[in-house]
C-alpha positions in Angstrom: 28.2 -25.6 -72.6 31.0 -26.7 -69.9 33.5 -29.1 -71.4 34.1 -31.5 -68.8 32.6 -34.8 -69.1 29.4 -35.8 -68.2 27.3 -39.4 -68.3 24.1 -38.2 -67.1 21.5 -35.0 -67.1 22.5 -31.0 -66.9 20.4 -27.9 -67.1 22.3 -24.4 -68.3 20.4 -21.2 -67.8 19.8 -19.4 -70.9 19.3 -15.6 -69.7 18.5 -13.9 -72.8 15.7 -11.9 -74.0 14.3 -8.4 -73.2 13.9 -7.4 -69.7 11.0 -5.3 -68.0 11.7 -2.0 -67.6 11.1 -0.2 -64.0 9.2 3.2 -64.5 11.5 6.2 -62.8 9.5 7.6 -59.9 8.2 10.6 -61.3 6.1 12.4 -58.2 9.1 12.3 -55.4 9.3 15.9 -54.3 12.9 17.4 -52.7 12.4 20.2 -50.6 15.5 22.0 -48.5 14.7 24.0 -45.5 15.0 24.3 -41.8 14.4 22.5 -38.7 16.2 22.9 -35.1 15.4 19.1 -34.6 16.5 16.4 -36.7 19.2 15.6 -38.8 21.5 18.2 -40.4 22.6 18.0 -44.1 21.0 14.3 -44.7 18.5 13.2 -46.9 15.5 12.1 -45.1 12.5 10.1 -46.2 9.1 11.6 -44.9 6.2 10.1 -46.1 3.2 10.6 -43.9 2.1 12.9 -41.8 3.1 10.8 -39.2 6.7 12.3 -40.1 5.9 15.7 -39.4 6.7 15.1 -35.9 10.7 14.9 -36.5 10.7 18.3 -37.5 10.1 21.7 -35.4 7.2 23.7 -36.2 9.4 27.1 -35.5 11.1 26.0 -39.2 10.3 25.6 -42.6 10.2 22.3 -43.2 7.5 21.3 -40.7 4.9 24.0 -42.2 5.5 23.5 -46.2 5.2 19.8 -45.8 2.1 20.1 -44.8 0.8 22.2 -47.5 2.3 20.2 -49.9 0.6 17.4 -48.6 -2.5 19.4 -48.8 -2.5 18.8 -52.6 -1.7 15.1 -52.0 0.7 13.3 -49.7 3.7 12.2 -51.7 7.0 10.7 -51.2 9.3 13.7 -49.6 13.3 13.8 -49.8 14.0 16.1 -46.9 17.2 18.5 -46.4 17.3 20.2 -43.1 20.1 22.2 -43.2 19.7 24.4 -39.9 22.6 23.4 -37.6 21.8 25.3 -34.2 24.4 27.6 -34.6 22.8 31.2 -35.3 19.0 31.8 -35.2 16.9 29.8 -37.0 15.7 32.9 -39.1 19.3 33.6 -40.5 20.0 30.6 -42.5 22.7 31.6 -45.2 22.2 30.7 -49.0 25.8 28.9 -48.4 24.1 26.5 -45.9 21.1 26.0 -48.3 23.2 25.5 -51.2 25.8 23.3 -49.7 28.5 21.3 -51.3 31.4 19.0 -50.5 32.5 19.1 -47.2 36.7 19.2 -47.6 37.4 17.0 -44.6 34.7 14.0 -44.9 33.8 14.4 -48.5 30.2 14.7 -47.4 27.6 16.4 -49.7 25.4 19.4 -47.7 22.5 21.6 -48.7 21.0 20.5 -51.5 23.9 18.7 -52.9 22.7 15.8 -50.4 19.8 15.2 -52.6 22.3 13.6 -55.3 23.2 11.0 -52.9 19.4 9.7 -52.9 19.7 7.3 -55.3 22.5 5.3 -53.2 20.8 6.0 -50.4 17.4 5.4 -50.9 16.9 4.1 -54.5 15.7 6.9 -56.4 16.5 10.9 -56.7 13.8 13.8 -56.0 12.4 15.1 -59.7 10.5 18.0 -58.2 12.7 20.4 -56.2 11.5 23.1 -54.1 13.6 25.7 -51.6 10.1 27.3 -50.2 11.1 30.6 -48.0 14.4 30.9 -49.4 14.0 30.2 -53.6 13.5 33.7 -54.1 16.8 34.6 -53.6 18.5 34.4 -57.1 21.6 32.5 -55.4 19.1 29.7 -53.9 17.1 30.0 -57.1 20.4 29.6 -59.4 21.9 26.6 -57.3 18.6 24.6 -57.7 18.4 24.9 -61.1 22.3 23.2 -61.2 20.9 20.2 -59.2 17.7 19.9 -61.4 19.8 19.4 -64.4 22.4 17.2 -62.5 19.2 15.0 -61.6 17.2 15.5 -64.4 14.1 16.8 -62.2 12.4 20.1 -62.5 12.7 22.8 -60.0 9.9 25.7 -58.8 10.8 28.9 -57.8 9.3 31.7 -56.2 9.2 35.8 -56.5 10.0 37.8 -53.8 6.9 38.8 -51.9 5.3 42.4 -53.1 6.4 42.0 -56.7 3.7 43.4 -58.9 2.8 41.4 -61.9 5.3 44.3 -64.4 7.9 43.9 -62.1 7.8 39.8 -62.1 7.5 40.2 -66.2 10.5 42.9 -66.2 12.4 40.0 -63.9 12.5 37.8 -67.2 14.9 40.7 -68.8 18.4 42.2 -67.9 16.9 45.3 -66.3 14.9 43.2 -64.0 15.9 43.1 -59.7 14.2 39.4 -59.3 15.6 36.3 -59.8 13.6 35.3 -63.3 16.3 36.1 -66.0 16.7 32.4 -66.9 16.2 30.6 -69.8 16.5 26.9 -68.1 13.9 24.2 -69.2 14.2 22.7 -65.7 12.7 25.6 -64.0 9.5 26.9 -63.3 8.7 30.6 -62.2 6.1 31.2 -59.6 3.9 34.2 -59.0 2.4 35.6 -56.9 2.6 34.5 -53.0 -0.8 32.8 -51.6 -2.3 33.0 -48.1 -3.2 30.3 -46.0 -4.2 29.6 -42.7 -1.1 29.0 -40.1 -1.7 26.7 -37.2 1.2 27.8 -35.2 0.4 31.7 -35.8 -3.1 31.2 -35.8 -3.6 33.5 -38.5 -3.8 33.5 -42.3 0.0 34.4 -43.5 1.8 34.8 -46.9 3.6 31.4 -48.3 4.9 30.2 -51.0 3.4 29.5 -54.1 6.1 26.9 -55.5 5.2 24.7 -52.5 1.6 24.3 -53.5 2.1 24.2 -57.6 5.0 21.3 -56.9 2.1 19.3 -55.0 -0.3 20.1 -58.1 2.4 18.5 -60.3 3.1 15.7 -57.3 -0.8 15.3 -57.3 -0.6 15.1 -61.2 2.2 12.4 -61.6 -0.3 10.1 -58.9 -3.4 10.3 -60.2 -3.1 10.6 -63.8 0.8 10.4 -65.2 3.9 11.6 -65.5 2.8 13.1 -68.8 -0.1 15.3 -67.6 0.7 18.9 -66.8 0.0 20.2 -63.3 -1.5 23.4 -64.6 -5.5 23.9 -64.2 -5.2 22.2 -61.4 -7.5 23.6 -58.0 -4.7 24.3 -55.1 -6.0 23.1 -51.6 -5.6 24.8 -48.8 -5.3 28.6 -49.2 -7.7 31.2 -48.4 -6.2 33.9 -50.2 -3.6 35.3 -52.6 -1.1 37.8 -52.4 -2.5 40.2 -54.9 -5.6 39.4 -57.3 -4.2 37.9 -60.6 -6.8 39.5 -63.6 -8.0 36.3 -65.4 -10.3 36.0 -68.2 -10.3 32.9 -70.4 -10.5 34.6 -73.4 -8.5 37.7 -72.8 -4.9 37.4 -74.2 -4.1 40.8 -72.3 -5.2 39.8 -69.1 -2.7 39.7 -66.2 -2.5 35.8 -66.1 -2.1 35.4 -69.7 0.6 37.9 -69.7 2.5 36.6 -67.4 2.3 32.9 -68.7 3.3 34.6 -72.3 6.4 35.5 -70.5 7.0 32.0 -69.3 5.9 32.6 -65.4 3.6 30.3 -63.6 0.4 32.1 -61.9 -2.9 31.6 -60.7 -6.0 32.0 -62.2 -9.1 32.4 -59.8 -12.7 33.1 -61.6 -15.9 32.4 -60.4 -16.5 29.0 -59.2 -13.5 27.7 -59.9 -11.2 27.9 -56.8 -7.6 29.1 -56.9 -6.1 27.2 -59.6 -2.3 26.9 -60.8 -2.1 28.6 -64.1 1.0 27.8 -66.6 2.5 25.1 -68.9 5.5 26.5 -69.6 9.4 26.5 -68.2 11.0 29.3 -68.2 12.9 28.5 -71.4 9.8 30.3 -72.7 9.5 32.4 -75.1 13.6 32.1 -75.8 13.2 28.2 -76.9 10.1 27.4 -79.0 11.1 23.5 -79.0 8.5 21.7 -77.8 10.4 20.8 -74.7 9.4 24.3 -72.9 6.1 22.4 -72.0 7.0 21.4 -68.4 5.5 18.0 -69.0 7.2 17.4 -72.1 10.4 17.9 -70.6 9.5 15.5 -67.6 8.5 13.0 -70.1 11.8 12.7 -72.0 13.6 12.6 -68.3 11.6 9.6 -67.3 11.9 7.4 -70.9 15.9 8.7 -70.7 16.4 7.4 -67.2 14.1 4.2 -67.2 15.8 3.0 -70.3 19.0 4.3 -68.9 18.7 2.2 -65.6 17.3 -1.0 -67.4 20.6 -1.0 -69.6 22.5 -1.5 -66.4 22.2 -5.0 -66.3 23.3 -5.7 -70.0 26.8 -3.7 -69.2 29.9 -5.8 -69.4 28.1 -8.5 -71.1 29.5 -9.6 -74.4 28.9 -7.0 -77.2 27.3 -9.6 -79.9 24.0 -10.4 -81.6 22.2 -11.6 -78.8 22.8 -8.5 -76.4 21.8 -5.9 -79.2 18.6 -7.6 -80.0 17.9 -7.8 -75.7 18.5 -4.2 -75.4 17.0 -2.5 -78.6 13.6 -5.2 -77.8 14.0 -4.1 -74.2 13.3 -0.4 -75.1 10.8 -1.2 -77.6 8.5 -2.9 -75.5 9.0 -0.3 -73.0 8.2 2.6 -75.4 5.3 0.3 -76.3 3.9 0.1 -73.1 4.1 4.0 -72.6 2.1 4.4 -75.5 -0.4 2.0 -74.2 -0.6 3.9 -71.1 -1.4 7.2 -73.2 2.4 8.9 -72.3 3.2 9.0 -75.7 2.0 8.6 -79.2 4.5 6.4 -80.4 8.2 5.3 -80.3 11.1 3.2 -81.3 14.1 1.8 -80.7 17.2 1.3 -83.1 20.6 0.9 -84.5 21.9 3.3 -86.6 24.9 1.6 -88.8 26.9 5.0 -89.5 27.3 5.7 -85.7 27.9 1.6 -85.0 31.0 1.3 -86.6 33.6 -1.5 -86.4 36.0 0.9 -84.8 33.1 1.7 -82.0 31.9 -1.9 -81.5 35.3 -3.2 -81.5 35.9 -0.5 -78.4 33.0 -1.8 -76.7 30.9 1.2 -77.6 27.8 0.6 -78.3 25.1 3.2 -79.5 21.5 2.4 -79.9 19.1 5.4 -81.2 15.3 6.1 -80.0 12.5 8.5 -80.7 9.1 9.0 -79.1 6.4 11.6 -79.8 5.0 13.2 -76.3 1.6 15.3 -76.0 1.8 18.9 -75.6 -0.9 20.1 -73.6 -3.7 21.0 -74.6 -3.0 25.0 -73.9 -5.1 26.7 -76.7 -8.6 25.8 -78.6 -9.8 28.2 -80.9 -12.9 27.4 -82.0 -13.9 28.8 -85.7 -18.1 30.0 -85.5 -20.0 31.0 -88.5 -23.6 32.2 -88.4 -25.2 29.9 -91.1 -28.7 31.2 -92.3 -29.3 28.1 -94.5 -30.1 25.8 -91.1 -33.2 28.9 -91.1 -34.5 26.6 -94.0 -35.6 24.1 -91.8 -38.4 26.7 -90.1 -40.2 26.2 -93.5 -39.0 22.4 -94.8 -40.6 21.1 -90.9 -44.3 22.9 -92.1 -44.3 21.6 -95.7 -46.9 19.3 -96.5 
């Protein structure tokens, strides 16, 4: 209360209490590619089919946005790296990867995504570089960006790879870009066919685009905690090569690919072509629950949402009122996620062993939280028995 004299009535607003937490956008796709028109090395926000007019049909952006939106339209942050100097087909990995301009300080290539929060208020959370991610330099750089932005990246094997080559690519003797154990990358194999309206023919396209679209669609329709596996992929006319799939066969190609941490296709009678695979490249090296891509993303959404909500408390007095506000803000958020079905339960608390007088006097508060995410129901094993005792009913129903 003010110390000055007042003969009258005044109102003093007290801004204490928990705050609502704004959920991070999880279905935003970051796409890096080429177009002979439009801004270069800038974040371009695209949200609808009409936005395609700002890109040229001769590049990758135009056609891959169409394929992505065949799954379901979503918000995209696009970076065009073609500068018009050479042929559009000769874009280099260095242009796609980008960096920081030594003169202007501007970020280029996929590094431009890191400016998206300051420019747009959100970051891309699903990253693709269709047509280029089969290059080891590009896929490796995508993992770097995914780590920096708490995103996941979907990358492709090269065209022409066999299932055996895709699997051996996970090891040191492999010759493709699949030798990683990052829990932020989904390895996609094989390529798929679609009808290209420019070429007026069926052509091969990256699986990563439609898999990213499937995950984005699941986010929008069901929630960020759902897996994008077992989702029919729309707009496809075929596959690069058939992938053997039997739902109950551990030795079929689809299961062997999944067992190696590779997302593939399931195409059975009457099912259509479906995405098939829940696990990131962390599997099988990492057995933690976070090797499931949806669990990794659940942890990301919760962490970033809580961090952003805590910004409003920064630099306020570190006293009981502020501590209570922060803890209750987190608890209410986790309760809300539980009510939505995103987690089983969760809590936020203050650990006395971490929050010592020394840390608190230094202005450092260390809240702790935990939560229980849901794994996808990847495997169902019926326990079947033949019970001849049921046959007694044949007699029982006929007894007088």
